[in-house]
N, C-alpha and C positions, 0 to 999 in steps of 0.2 A: 320325741310325744310327747307337745304340750297338750293342756285340756284334759286331760285324763282325769277322773273319778274314782275312787277309789271306796269301797265298802266290803262289808261283811255279810254272806247271807249262814243260815245255819239251816241247817235241815238231817234228815236221818239218812245214813250211811245204810251197807249192804248189810250190818249184822242191828238194828234197828237202833244204832245212840247217837245220839243226837253231834254231829260233827260240824266244824265249821269250812265253807268254801270263801275264800277271797277273791272279789271281780273289781276289775279297772274297766272304764266305762269310757271311752273314746268316742261324745258325740258326733264330735264335728267328720270323722272318717266311718261312722257308724260299724265300730268294731267291741265287741264285748271279750276281754283275757279274763279266764277265769282258770284259777289257780285251785285245783281241784284231787289232795291226795288221798282220801277218806272215801273215792266214790261214792260221794251224795247227788250230782249231775251229770258228772260224767256220760260220754255218750256208750251205752251195753256192744257189744258181739251178738247179734244174735246167731247161733252157728246154725241155723234150720236157713236160714237166706244167706248165710256167708257175708251180711252187712251190717254195718252199727244202726242203730238206730237209741233213739232218744228215752229217758227213762223217765218214769214218774216224777221224780224229784226234780228233773230238770224243767216239767211244765210248772211245777210248782214254785220255782225260782223265777219262771217266767211271768206267770203272773203278777209276783209281787212289785218284779221289773215294772212288767206294762201299766199296773197299774202307779206307779210314783213318776208317770211320762219323762222319761230319759230322751226320749228321740220324740221330737213332731213329727207324726204321723198321720196319713190321710187312712190309714186302714186301722180302724181301732180293733181291730178282731183278731186274737192270739196269734192263730195260724199265719195270718198276712204278716203281723208287726215280726214273729220268726225269719221269715224268708226276708225281710228288709233290713237285717243285721247281721255284718258276719261274727261267727263264733271262734272263739278260737281256747281250747282247754289244754291247760298244763295240769299233767294228773299224775296217773302211777305206773301207767303203760311207758313202751320201752320207744313210743311215738308222741308229736305233740297232734292232737289232730285239729283242723282248722276245717270250719264248715260256712261253705258259701250257698247261699238256696238250699239247693239238693245236692251238692256236690261234698263230699268229704274227701280231701287230702291230708294222707300222712305226714308228718316231715320226721325223720328219725333223730333221735336226740343225740347220738356219736358225729353226727355231721353240724352242730349248733355252734361250736368254738368261733367261728368265723362270726366278725361282727356284719360284714357284706352279706351273709346268710339269712340274719336276722333281719336287714334291712328289705331282704327281695321280698318274705313272708309277711313280711310288720307284723313281726313278734315283739309280744313286752320284756325291755330285758331283764325285769326287776323277779318274772317269774321265770326266764331259762334261765336264770344264774342259780334258782334253785332248786331245777330242774335235771341239772346236770352234776 
């Protein structure tokens, strides 16, 4: 995976403490990999709807990333920009969450030892090694 730009984002976690999130941006593939073990921007599970939903910290981070113009986008509105990017969250859960438009794919961490599996899902090897 060449052409990946890495940066760090700081935000508040669930305990209202400042924590860091590592971000790897692949602008050619329009994929953003997020390593978040402190639950700063990781999607939350809504038990009422039994679905994942984006948290407030995610939208704050997206605003910062959108203002930096990492991607050439015809849609400058934040909601449209989110849908144009594939988001992959490596975090505190037992699975990695891959979000493509409105579809959330859960990739179990236990099956990640195979390099072939990583290539199929387009995962970032550096973050995969950290969460195993």
